[in-house]
KELO-372275 format. One record per residue: x, y, z of N, C-alpha, C in turn. Coordinates in steps of 0.1 Angstrom, whole numbers, plus 2048, in hexadecimal, padded with zeros to 3 digits. Layout:
<rs>
XYZXYZXYZ...
</rs>
This chain:
<rs>
8539CF9498609CF9528659DD95286C9E394B86D9EB94B8669F895485A9F89568539FE95D85B9FB96C8569ED96D85A9E797B8649EC9838719E997987D9EC97A8819F5982877A0597B878A14978873A1198786AA0C98F862A0899C86FA079A78719F99A587F9F49AB88A9FD9AF88CA079A4898A0F9AA895A199B4887A209AD883A269B2884A289C0881A1A9C587CA159D5887A189D8893A0C9D28A0A099D98A8A139D98ACA1B9D08AFA289D58AAA379D08A5A3D9D689CA469D08A6A529CC8B2A599D78B3A619D38BCA619C58C4A509C38CAA529B78BDA539A78B2A4A9AE8AAA4D99D8A3A579A28A2A639A989EA6F9A38A7A789A08B1A759A68BFA7D9A08BFA7F9948BFA6F9928C0A6D9848B4A739798ABA7297C89FA789748A0A8A9738A9A8F97E8AAA9F97B8B2AA39778BDA969748CAA979688C7A9A9598B7A9095B8B1A9194A8AFAA19428A8AA69528A2AB1950893AB395488FAC095C88AAC495C87CABE959877AB994F86AAB594686CAA2948875A9E949874A95953877A9196287EA9D968878A9D975870A9D975866AA7973859AA797684CAA0977855A9896784AA8E96184DA83968855A8196E857A7397584AA7297F852A8098E84BA7E993839A83994838A89989826A8A987824A7C980829A7297A827A66978822A5C98682CA5998F82DA5799981EA5599F81AA659A2813A669AE802A649A5801A699987FCA689917F2A5B98C7F9A5198A7FDA4098E7F7A3C99A801A3D9A17FAA399AD7EAA409B57EBA4A9B67DBA4B9B37D0A4C9A97D2A4C9A07C7A459937CBA3798F7D0A339927D4A2598A7CAA189917C3A159937C5A0A99F7CF9FD99D7D49FD9917DF9F19917E99F39987EF9FF9A17F7A059A57F7A0B9B17F0A009BC7F0A059C77FFA099CE802A049CD8139FF9D581FA059CD81AA119C9827A1D9C582BA269CC838A2A9D3838A329DF835A3D9DE828A469E0825A549DE827A5B9E5828A599F882DA63A0583EA619FF846A569FE854A579FD855A619F5853A609E385AA6A9D9855A759DE848A7D9E3843A879E784FA8E9EB856A809FA860A84A0686EA889FE86BA7F9F387BA7E9ED881A899E5874A919DB872A9A9D4870AA49DB86EAAA9E4870AB49EB87AAB99F2885AAB9FA891AAE9F689AAB19EF894AAA9E189EAB29D989CAC29D388DAC69D888CAD39D5892ADE9DE895AD89EE89DADE9F48ADADD9EE8B2AD39EB8C0AD19E48BFADC9D48B5AE09D18B4AE99C18B4ADD9B98B3AD69B68A9AD19AC89DACC9AB893AD29AC88CAD89A9883AE89B487CAE99A9877AF59AD868AF39BA86BAF69C2863AEF9CE853AF49CA84FB029C4843B099BD840AFD9B284AAFC9AA843AF499E83EAE799E84CAE19AB848AD59AD83AAD19B4838ADC9BE828ADE9C881CAD89BB81EADF9AE818AE59A6817AD79A0821AD399C824AC4998817AB899D816ABA9AF814AAC9B280AAAB9B7804AB89B57F0AC39B77EFAB99AB7F1ABE9A17EAABB9957E4AAC9957F5AA499D7F7A969947E9A8D9A07EBA909A97E4A8E9B97D5A8C9AF7CFA979AF7C5A9C9AB7C0A969A07CAA989927C1A919897C0A809887CDA7E9947CAA6F9957C4A6B99A7BEA6C9A67ABA6D9AD7A6A6D9A77A1A7699D797A77992792A6C9857A2A6D98579FA5D97D79DA4E9847A6A4E98D79EA42995791A45999789A4D99B77EA5199C773A4A993778A4F98676FA4E97A772A3D97977CA3897B780A2C970778A2397D774A2798F76DA1A991761A1D994759A2A98A754A3098A748A2497F750A21974750A21966752A10964762A0B96B7649FE9677669F597875F9FD9867619F898E75C9E598C7519E898C74D9DA98A7579CF9847539D297975D9C997176B9C49787729D19777819CC9807859C298A7799CB9977779BB99F7779B399A76F9B099676399F98F77399A98C77A9A398178699C97879599398078E99998E7A09959987A79969937AD99E9887B89A69817BC9AF98C7BB9B79967BE9BF99D7C59B69A97D29AF9AA7D99A39B17D89AF9C17DB9B99C37DA9C49D17CA9C59D57C59C69CC7B19C99D57B09BA9D77B69B79E07B09AD9EB7A09B09EF79B9A39F27909A69F878F9ADA0B79D9A8A0F79D9B1A197A19BDA147A99C3A0D7A99D4A0C79D9D7A097989D7A007889DB9F77819D8A077809D4A107769D2A1B7779DDA257889DFA267919E8A2F7889F6A2A78D9F9A1978BA02A1777AA05A137749FDA13764A01A0F762A04A21767A03A24760A02A3776AA0FA39771A18A38778A23A3B76FA32A31768A29A2175FA33A1F751A34A23751A29A2C744A28A30742A2FA3E74DA2FA4374CA37A53756A44A53758A49A4775AA5CA47754A5EA3C74EA57A2F743A5DA2A750A67A1E74BA72A19753A78A11762A7FA18763A83A27770A80A2877CA75A27778A6AA27781A5FA1E786A62A13782A68A13789A74A00793A77A07792A7CA0D7A2A86A127AAA82A1F7A4A79A247ACA70A307B0A64A297A9A64A207B2A57A1B7BFA59A117BFA63A0F7CEA66A087DDA61A107DCA5EA1E7E7A63A277E9A4FA2B7DFA45A247E0A37A267E5A32A167EEA27A137F2A23A0B7E4A1AA057E5A189FB7DBA0D9F87CBA179F77CBA16A087BEA18A057BCA279FE7CAA319FF7CBA3B9F87C6A399E37C9A309E17C8A2D9D17B9A279D27B0A209DC7A2A149DD799A1C9E079EA2B9EA792A2D9EA787A379E2790A3C9D878CA459CC784A3C9BF78AA339BB783A2A9B3774A209BD777A1D9C776AA1A9CF760A229CF760A2C9D2757A3B9D4755A3D9C475BA3E9BC753A3E9AF74EA2D9AC750A279AF747A1B9A9741A1B9B573DA1F9C0730A1E9CA727A299C4728A329BF723A3D9B871EA4D9BC72CA4E9C972EA599CD72BA679C3725A719CA71FA7C9BD730A859BA733A879AB740A8D9A9744A959AE73BA9E9AE740AB29B1743AAF9C473EAA49CB73EAA59D3751A9C9D7751A939D2760A8F9D2769A969CA767A9F9C1774AA99BF773AB29C576BAB49CE76FABF9E0778AB79E5776AAB9EB782AA49F378FAA19F278CA9E9E2795A9C9D87A6AA59D879CAB29D67A8AC39D17A9ABD9DF7A5AC09EE7A5AC59F67B4AB99FF7AFAAB9F97B6AA19FD7C4AA29F67C3AA69E87CDAA39DE7D7AAA9E67D4ABB9E77E0AC09E67E4AC19F57DDAC0A037E3ABEA0F7EEAB1A0E7ECAA5A0B7F0A9BA077FFAA1A067FEA9F9F580CAA39EE814AB29F780FAB99FA817AC19FC81EAC1A0A818AB7A16815AB8A1D826AAEA23827AA2A13832A9BA1383BAA3A0D837AACA01845AAF9FE848AB9A04843AC2A12848ACEA14852AC9A2284CAB8A25853AB8A2E866AAFA27868AACA1E871AA7A17877AB4A14873ABFA10879ACCA0E87FAD5A19879AD4A2387FADCA2F884AD4A3B886AC4A3B88AABDA4289AAB4A37898ABBA2A8A1AB9A218B1ABAA248B3AC7A2B8BCACAA2E8C7AC7A3A8C0AC6A418C2AC0A4F8D1AB2A4E8D9AB2A548E4AABA4E8E1A9CA558D8A9EA5E8D6A8FA638CEA86A558BFA8DA508B8A8AA478C3A84A368CBA8FA338DBA8EA298D8A81A298E1A7DA388EDA6FA358E0A64A398D4A65A408D0A58A408C2A59A378C6A62A2E8B6A64A218B1A56A218B5A49A1E8ABA43A178ACA37A248AFA34A318ABA34A3E897A39A3F89CA46A3888EA4EA40888A4CA32885A44A2687DA45A2187BA39A20884A31A2887CA24A2B86FA23A36873A2AA3E86DA2EA49861A38A4885FA3BA3D851A3FA3884AA38A2F84FA30A2B848A25A25841A1AA2E84BA19A38841A0EA4883DA14A5183EA22A52833A29A56826A2BA52825A2CA4681AA30A3B811A24A3C81AA17A38811A09A38810A05A4A811A0BA5080DA05A607FBA07A607F3A0DA5E7E7A0CA5B7E1A05A537E7A02A4A7E49F9A3D7E49EAA487F29E7A4E7F49DAA537EC9DBA5C7E69E2A627E39E1A727D49DDA6E7CD9DFA5E7C09DEA5E7BB9D4A5A7CD9CAA527C39BFA4B7C79BDA547D09B5A607D29ADA6E7C49ABA757C19B8A7B7B29B9A7E7A79B0A757A69B8A6A7A29ABA6579E9A2A667AB999A657AA98CA657AD983A6F7AE98EA797AB988A8879F986A8C793992A87784994A85783986A7C785982A7178097BA6B78696DA7078F96CA7879395DA7E78C95CA8D78596BA8F77F96CA9D76E964A9876996BA8B759966A8875C958A88764951A80765943A7C76293DA8C76693CA9876693BAA175B936AA6
</rs>
């Protein structure tokens, strides 16, 4: 329950949560950022963690002096790349057993089907593009490993995607964090980032359900 409460607190008030990490010292602050990014991308059991909004909020604090922006970028690059690599290996060695067990409740048949279709359509490029979609971001490396994608090909797109995604959202927070409007409506912007990032997933699930009903008729 401690980890669940930790995530709830982060979602409820990210500014206060990150400020409390910074107050604990650099090791804790960078460590928590690394942990969230790594777990969201690297552990298939936690696709719901707020990766996009965490990166934006961390960039916001880098603008305010709470983080060193270069050190922060280094941390999120490593976390994103290692996370996807870990997920790929989990899928490669244990993917079939995990899906058969049904223990990953977030891995619904609709989400697996959508992610597999995404992989089939874009091939290796899906590793890069999938970074920008919640849930798909977590499931793509897992299914790529399970499906036997060559490790060297995965590594290349993993590095490119991890650096691009984490840099983009971190620098958005860094460069826009000093704007008074952003500071006054920070929590609202975080909610907006979460909603916007979930839109493609929601639309895809809606289309698949509607398609299924149509096929049934």
